matplotlib code that plots the C-alpha trace (Angstrom):
import matplotlib.pyplot as plt

x = [2.0, -1.3, -4.5, -5.8, -8.2, -10.8, -9.9, -7.1, -6.5, -4.7, -5.7, -9.2, -10.5, -10.9, -11.7, -13.8, -14.3, -16.3, -19.2, -18.7, -19.4, -22.2, -26.0, -25.8, -23.3, -23.7, -28.0, -26.4, -24.1, -26.5, -29.2, -26.5, -25.1, -29.3, -30.0, -26.8, -28.2, -31.9, -30.4, -28.4, -31.7, -33.7, -31.2, -31.3, -35.0, -35.8, -38.0, -35.2, -33.0, -35.0, -36.3, -39.7, -40.8, -40.2, -43.0, -44.3, -45.1, -41.8, -39.4, -36.7, -38.1, -36.8, -33.5, -33.8, -34.9, -32.2, -29.6, -30.6, -30.6, -27.3, -26.0, -27.4, -26.7, -22.6, -22.8, -24.2, -22.1, -18.6, -19.8, -20.5, -17.2, -15.1, -16.7, -17.1, -20.9, -19.0, -17.5, -21.1, -22.9, -25.8, -27.2, -28.8, -27.8, -29.9, -33.0, -32.0, -31.4, -34.9, -36.8, -34.5, -35.1, -39.0, -38.7, -36.8, -38.9, -42.4, -40.4, -39.1, -42.4, -43.7, -40.7, -41.6, -45.5, -44.7, -41.9, -44.1, -47.1, -45.1, -41.7, -42.5, -42.7, -39.1, -36.2, -34.5, -38.1, -39.0, -35.2, -35.7, -39.1, -37.5, -34.5, -37.2, -38.9, -35.9, -34.3, -37.6, -37.7, -34.4, -35.1, -37.7, -35.4, -33.2, -36.0, -36.9, -33.0, -32.8, -36.0, -34.9, -31.7, -33.2, -35.7, -33.2, -31.2, -28.1, -25.3, -24.6, -22.4, -19.0, -15.5, -14.6, -15.4, -15.1, -13.3, -13.9]
y = [-72.3, -71.7, -70.4, -67.4, -67.2, -64.7, -65.6, -64.1, -64.2, -65.9, -69.0, -69.5, -66.5, -66.1, -62.8, -63.9, -61.2, -63.0, -62.7, -59.0, -58.5, -60.7, -59.4, -61.4, -58.7, -56.1, -56.0, -56.4, -53.3, -51.1, -51.9, -50.9, -47.8, -47.0, -47.2, -45.3, -42.0, -42.7, -42.8, -39.5, -38.0, -38.9, -36.9, -33.8, -33.9, -30.5, -32.7, -34.9, -32.1, -30.7, -33.3, -31.3, -31.6, -35.0, -37.0, -39.3, -42.0, -42.6, -42.5, -43.2, -46.4, -45.1, -44.9, -48.2, -49.7, -48.3, -49.0, -53.3, -53.5, -51.7, -53.9, -57.5, -57.2, -55.7, -59.1, -60.9, -59.2, -59.9, -63.7, -64.3, -62.3, -64.7, -67.9, -67.6, -69.4, -72.5, -73.1, -73.3, -75.7, -76.5, -73.2, -73.0, -69.2, -68.8, -69.1, -67.4, -64.3, -64.9, -64.2, -61.6, -60.3, -60.3, -58.6, -56.0, -55.4, -55.4, -52.8, -50.9, -50.7, -48.9, -46.5, -45.7, -44.5, -43.5, -41.1, -40.0, -39.3, -37.5, -36.1, -35.3, -31.5, -30.7, -32.0, -34.3, -36.1, -36.5, -37.6, -40.2, -41.3, -42.0, -43.9, -46.0, -47.1, -46.9, -49.6, -51.6, -52.1, -53.0, -55.4, -57.0, -58.1, -59.8, -61.5, -62.8, -63.8, -65.3, -67.3, -68.3, -70.0, -71.0, -72.9, -74.6, -75.4, -73.4, -71.8, -67.4, -67.6, -67.7, -68.0, -71.4, -74.5, -74.8, -76.6, -77.4]
z = [-237.6, -236.2, -238.4, -237.8, -234.6, -233.6, -229.7, -227.8, -224.2, -221.5, -219.2, -218.6, -219.9, -223.7, -225.2, -228.5, -231.1, -233.1, -230.7, -230.4, -234.4, -234.5, -234.1, -230.6, -229.2, -230.7, -229.6, -226.1, -226.6, -228.3, -225.0, -222.6, -224.7, -224.9, -221.2, -220.5, -222.6, -220.5, -217.5, -218.3, -220.1, -217.0, -214.7, -216.4, -215.6, -213.8, -212.1, -210.5, -209.9, -207.1, -204.8, -203.4, -207.1, -207.8, -208.8, -206.4, -208.9, -210.1, -206.7, -208.7, -210.5, -213.9, -213.1, -211.2, -214.4, -216.3, -213.7, -213.9, -217.8, -217.6, -215.2, -216.5, -220.1, -219.1, -216.9, -219.7, -222.5, -220.6, -219.9, -223.1, -224.3, -222.3, -222.7, -218.6, -219.2, -220.6, -217.3, -215.5, -217.9, -215.7, -216.2, -219.7, -220.1, -223.1, -221.1, -218.1, -220.6, -222.2, -219.1, -217.5, -221.0, -220.9, -217.2, -218.4, -221.4, -218.8, -216.7, -219.4, -220.9, -217.4, -217.3, -221.1, -220.2, -216.7, -218.2, -221.2, -218.7, -215.8, -217.0, -220.7, -219.9, -220.7, -223.2, -220.2, -220.0, -223.3, -224.1, -221.5, -222.7, -226.5, -225.2, -222.7, -225.7, -228.3, -225.6, -225.3, -228.7, -229.0, -225.8, -228.0, -230.6, -228.4, -226.7, -230.3, -230.8, -227.5, -228.0, -231.2, -229.9, -226.8, -229.4, -231.3, -228.7, -229.5, -227.5, -228.1, -231.1, -231.2, -233.1, -232.8, -231.2, -227.1, -225.4, -222.0]

ax = plt.figure().add_subplot(projection="3d")
ax.plot(x, y, z, "-o")
ax.set_aspect("equal")
plt.show()
């Protein structure tokens, strides 16, 4: 009999349950969920429901940042969860994620400031502001873990050794 493993899958695609339960995996899911909630809240804002009173300063910037955050971290999560990153070894994926986290964090900071200044006149705008800053906090924590992994030369957490 074989020892129990946290990896299941078909062929080259492997689903790593160990990554899903690691802090690294949980942070990515939290970022995605909070960005989805922020995008929903910003869409329920009164100023976005009418086209004539939409603030000129935003013009969809906040929705764009929430969407980019959702797409990027879902892709990274799937890539780490299925170990696709191990098939493309020429790229330092932790460094790519570290740089992207820094850029997305700066954009999320701008979204938080703009929504606080322009859209916090109703509940949707206030909730979007809260989710923008909460997502920013989780992004900073994720960036800290990425920096530590990049600095030590580690690879993303996984349950069993990866065989190329």
